[in-house]
TIMAR-633217 format. One line per field, with one value per residue (C-alpha): residue number from 1; x, y, z. Coordinates in steps of 0.001 Angstrom, whole numbers, plus 500000, padded with zeros to 6 digits. Layout:
N
seq NUM_...
px X_...
py Y_...
pz Z_...
END
This chain:
419
seq 1_2_3_4_5_6_7_8_9_10_11_12_13_14_15_16_17_18_19_20_21_22_23_24_25_26_27_28_29_30_31_32_33_34_35_36_37_38_39_40_41_42_43_44_45_46_47_48_49_50_51_52_53_54_55_56_57_58_59_60_61_62_63_64_65_66_67_68_69_70_71_72_73_74_75_76_77_78_79_80_81_82_83_84_85_86_87_88_89_90_91_92_93_94_95_96_97_98_99_100_101_102_103_104_105_106_107_108_109_110_111_112_113_114_115_116_117_118_119_120_121_122_123_124_125_126_127_128_129_130_131_132_133_134_135_136_137_138_139_140_141_142_143_144_145_146_147_148_149_150_151_152_153_154_155_156_157_158_159_160_161_162_163_164_165_166_167_168_169_170_171_172_173_174_175_176_177_178_179_180_181_182_183_184_185_186_187_188_189_190_191_192_193_194_195_196_197_198_199_200_201_202_203_204_205_206_207_208_209_210_211_212_213_214_215_216_217_218_219_220_221_222_223_224_225_226_227_228_229_230_231_232_233_234_235_236_237_238_239_240_241_242_243_244_245_246_247_248_249_250_251_252_253_254_255_256_257_258_259_260_261_262_263_264_265_266_267_268_269_270_271_272_273_274_275_276_277_278_279_280_281_282_283_284_285_286_287_288_289_290_291_292_293_294_295_296_297_298_299_300_301_302_303_304_305_306_307_308_309_310_311_312_313_314_315_316_317_318_319_320_321_322_323_324_325_326_327_328_329_330_331_332_333_334_335_336_337_338_339_340_341_342_343_344_345_346_347_348_349_350_351_352_353_354_355_356_357_358_359_360_361_362_363_364_365_366_367_368_369_370_371_372_373_374_375_376_377_378_379_380_381_382_383_384_385_386_387_388_389_390_391_392_393_394_395_396_397_398_399_400_401_402_403_404_405_406_407_408_409_410_411_412_413_414_415_416_417_418_419
px 248360_245299_243679_246363_246127_242410_242857_245600_243426_240832_242971_244525_240694_239717_242811_241649_238234_239100_241574_238769_236219_239098_239689_236010_235265_238173_238526_235352_233132_232159_229092_230202_233008_230178_228195_231126_231527_227663_225944_226699_223808_222697_223004_219945_219129_215477_213805_210703_210043_209827_212789_215865_216736_218056_219121_217997_216027_217218_220042_220422_221943_218988_220135_217696_215220_212040_209424_205625_204999_201393_200106_202535_206004_209476_210634_208674_210940_209801_206496_203982_203368_205735_209020_211882_214640_218228_219623_223301_225599_228994_229827_231456_229454_230444_231048_228014_224344_222290_218471_217724_214009_212217_208770_207355_204377_205395_208698_211450_215144_217665_221685_224384_227760_226339_224279_220491_218788_215581_213864_210041_209873_206407_203133_202049_200303_202606_204457_207334_210565_213534_216817_219221_223042_226432_228853_232475_233861_237088_235535_232999_230015_227950_223566_221952_217805_215861_212501_209488_206121_203469_200377_198443_200551_204129_206118_210004_211676_214532_216233_218412_219715_222185_220584_221579_220021_219918_219722_217068_217604_217901_215037_215329_211869_211942_208672_210029_210558_214322_215764_216919_217190_216353_214610_210917_211725_214286_213402_214625_212832_213198_212504_211521_208292_205652_202293_201356_198569_197072_198279_201494_204551_203724_200576_201883_204950_204759_202151_200360_202173_205485_207619_211033_213260_216682_217201_220659_222029_225158_224979_227462_227026_228868_230425_228648_226129_223072_220035_218636_215018_213198_209564_208523_205924_207131_211039_213866_217452_219382_223301_225590_228878_228156_227831_224662_222928_219325_218476_214515_213846_210989_207094_205399_203296_204447_207401_209815_213479_216592_219928_222580_226153_228989_229922_232683_232271_232087_229947_228505_226122_222784_221053_218001_216213_212749_209979_206677_204886_201126_198677_199501_203083_204898_208688_210250_213426_214926_217580_218811_221598_220989_223166_222577_222856_222785_221516_222894_223364_221274_222357_219944_220725_218147_221126_222702_226312_226160_226971_225652_223550_221873_218241_217601_219396_218280_218776_217890_217733_219067_219818_216594_214854_212477_211039_209958_208838_208540_210627_212701_211256_208235_211426_213300_212137_211395_214084_217785_218716_221606_222267_225277_224929_227267_227918_230680_229996_231428_232654_232671_234734_237689_236789_235680_232747_230242_229113_226025_224458_221561_220641_219178_221017_224748_226516_229718_230823_233818_234779_237577_237795_238654_236239_235406_232202_232001_229407_228669_226758_222767_221855_218837_218423_221614_223439_227151_228934_232775_234340_236887_238786_238077_239683_237576_236733_235347_235038_233590_230907_229879_227623_226899_224288_222213_219120_218685_215206_212504_212620_214944_216386_219182_219828_223234_223910_226736_227512_230496_231080_234400_236840
py 422595_420866_423237_423236_419418_419687_421988_419762_416657_418862_420170_416461_414815_417603_416485_413229_413848_416194_413558_410887_412398_413130_409521_408573_410802_409651_405952_403982_401943_398399_399054_401936_399122_396512_398821_399503_395960_395234_394693_397240_399595_400122_403782_404439_407516_408417_410424_412246_410215_406535_406548_407139_410105_413277_414363_412419_414347_412236_410038_408179_405262_402205_398931_397113_397105_396155_398790_398871_402030_401593_405031_407049_408363_407314_410862_414248_415085_412169_412199_409385_408237_408257_407932_405568_404413_402743_400856_399747_397781_395836_393394_390078_386742_383137_380768_379022_378899_382100_382488_386332_387129_390406_391629_394851_397017_398265_397538_396026_395004_393361_392954_391369_392617_394441_391192_391739_388414_389856_392234_392719_396347_397240_398029_395197_394361_392887_390164_388064_386923_384628_384109_381748_382515_381063_383332_383264_384185_385292_388819_391746_391606_394228_394110_396836_396700_398980_400250_402584_403205_404162_404869_403135_401047_400977_398013_397136_394322_392443_389488_386376_383314_380733_377589_374056_371889_369090_366738_368850_370295_374290_375399_378612_379196_381663_383396_382348_379102_379716_379971_383310_386703_387018_383986_385077_382699_380510_377823_374448_371521_368354_366408_366613_364773_367276_367068_370408_369883_372870_374784_376646_376110_378955_380889_384179_384638_382385_381883_378209_378130_379361_378929_377286_375601_374926_372451_371877_369542_367973_364594_361838_358594_355224_353833_351831_351847_354271_354454_358095_358401_361896_362344_365538_367505_369460_369834_368558_368099_366283_366784_364463_366668_369176_366518_366124_362694_363290_366051_366126_369979_369801_370261_367070_364980_363206_361102_359106_358860_357011_357096_354700_355705_354446_356908_356757_356996_360713_364228_364311_367502_366676_369627_369052_371861_372102_374068_374281_375250_375098_372361_369868_370426_367574_367230_364086_362813_359795_357464_354447_351775_349252_345922_344463_341118_338724_341130_343963_347615_348908_352698_353994_357098_358703_358725_355643_356824_356183_359925_362283_361978_358740_358885_355972_353733_350624_347095_344861_340754_339553_341150_339388_341605_341684_345229_344840_348393_349521_351040_350060_352671_355537_358158_356623_356740_353457_354561_355907_354564_352893_351230_349821_346851_346089_343085_341795_338070_335790_332275_329180_327093_327658_326510_327431_329703_330245_333755_334364_337557_338144_341993_344350_346328_347265_345161_345087_342788_342966_340453_342144_345196_343026_343019_339459_340594_343746_344062_347997_348279_348016_344770_342446_340346_338553_335949_335977_333653_333462_331102_332042_330522_332365_331279_331050_334415_337993_338779_342047_341414_344641_344666_347962_348159_350618_350288_352759_351787_349111_346185_346317_343041_342747_339119_338225_334766_332818_329294_327027_324420_322372_322626
pz 649374_649595_647138_644804_644629_643957_641303_639698_639912_638061_635328_634976_634842_632313_630124_630146_629261_626398_625141_625604_623390_620849_620733_620532_617557_615298_615957_614301_616739_616243_614713_612410_611637_610959_608848_606936_605643_605279_601900_599109_598365_595200_593512_592579_589622_589576_586148_585745_582554_581518_579540_581943_580108_580890_584590_587301_589701_592667_593093_596365_597828_598160_600529_598464_595703_597406_596572_596856_596264_595204_593863_595729_594606_595659_596651_596660_594006_591701_590222_591146_587463_584599_586026_585702_587883_586821_589739_589668_592429_591758_594410_594953_595226_596198_593128_592254_590602_591341_590785_590008_590905_589584_590284_588439_587605_585100_582721_583890_582732_584581_583394_584661_583785_580883_579683_579017_581417_581845_579382_580002_579245_578639_580617_582857_586216_588761_587173_588531_586272_586779_585677_586532_586173_587208_588735_589362_592667_591310_590178_590768_589417_588223_588652_586884_587032_585225_585868_584736_586004_583692_585714_588594_591054_591036_592257_591711_593878_592978_595039_594626_596260_595515_594221_593309_590506_592477_589793_588050_584888_583895_581782_579416_577991_574968_573384_569822_568287_567769_571021_570318_572425_576309_577969_579086_581982_583591_586298_587595_586031_588101_584737_581274_581051_579892_578096_577890_575396_574050_577145_578223_580164_582237_581231_582767_580921_577423_574871_574141_570597_568879_571890_572611_575514_576191_579111_580527_583057_584574_585994_587109_585368_585343_582590_580189_577220_577432_575550_575163_574407_573410_572565_570837_569244_567442_567026_569178_569377_572260_572834_575058_576000_572924_570599_568910_569017_568116_565174_564735_564392_562523_562835_563748_565894_569121_567874_569977_568824_570466_570783_572106_573420_575335_577434_580051_584131_585366_584725_581554_580147_578507_576627_574929_572662_571965_569743_569805_566706_567413_568497_571241_572744_574051_575480_577077_577930_579474_579499_581062_580815_578512_577143_573731_575254_572477_570236_568237_568560_565433_564196_561419_559112_556735_554295_552151_553336_557531_557756_560022_563549_563431_562983_565244_567698_568959_570185_567401_568536_565247_561696_559898_557938_555242_554833_551233_549914_553673_556203_559427_561269_561024_561219_558355_554684_552786_550573_550734_554411_555342_559059_561155_563276_566105_568448_570662_570786_572936_571302_573233_571161_568721_564943_561314_561294_558377_557802_555608_554363_552225_551235_548614_548210_549513_552198_554050_556560_559524_562076_564656_562207_559025_555984_554750_552966_550777_547777_548472_545052_544138_543709_544058_546765_546756_549341_549882_552147_553977_556339_558927_561508_564955_568244_571541_573391_572246_568372_566971_564078_562324_559496_557204_554880_552279_550534_547266_546206_545613_547938_550885_552614_555155_556639_558460_560154_561510_562857_564080_561164_562140_565063
END
């Protein structure tokens, strides 16, 4: 009986051991589970040519693209020179802004969801390029990096990180004057305040002439009236919430332009576009809240119809100008221009007010939206007057003016004459 019991115990132990080993084979361990949920690898397809053509000589999973092969080869099946690789990975990202960085010797291209974002397909020593892109978190994104090695040192690296502009601008730099194609460089610029002179924004990727930049930023502003100021050599365009407010897209020495806008409280998108043709390169942008106080918001146009994007916006203490054969500003022609002056005035006393305008050429004067003087015609300097009764409180005064040719004069004043 003792022997039988021992034999039975041995038999039971053996059955349990086999069962345990079988269970271990078919149940994943914690380590295996962790590996299965880790970073998705790239599929790397390696070619023994520089054109990614034909049948790959090697297909493998690369956990990351971080290779410094020097004068060696990625694999015994791949040549040390004149080879190419295409890596592809599809994965989910947290929603946000990402900076992708590639380093390569020689050619490299990076695409996101089929869109080319870095294009440096040429022989080169090790160079680094960046692209800043917004990614949604609701769909998987496909990253494709293509690379070729001609001869000598072989390097291929890719990484990315989620970033925040933190009040800065996303700057997209192009190796042309038309903001076209794939940016040569993308980076975060804390401000737009550059005086490159005869130099380059980035000597390793951008020439000293014939380049362009688009800066974009979203920022929270309080409600109020803001003056935006740009200085550029050469062309510049400024947009506020997608609407162009300064348009000076032309070759020019360093010139300053202003635009005054009334905006609501909240988040606003500011975009500045710039190109440099040759010579000195300057690009600056600033804005600040302003108040007309006892002055007028003057809006100036380089046409006689008050149409299009204003050439200049500024605070004029008074409408009292005798420009003669000159111009209101270097940015405006001496002839064929127009202006609109706007002011909200607080009257302490009710009464009859006397308005006087003197102009050469056309004029229209509005008080609280109603026209009180309307002589929109070519004329020598002529004076017009009008008396109207105004109550105590705030009233809107708007004067519109155009200059055709010859002498330019624009004067307007008002005073209380009786109660």
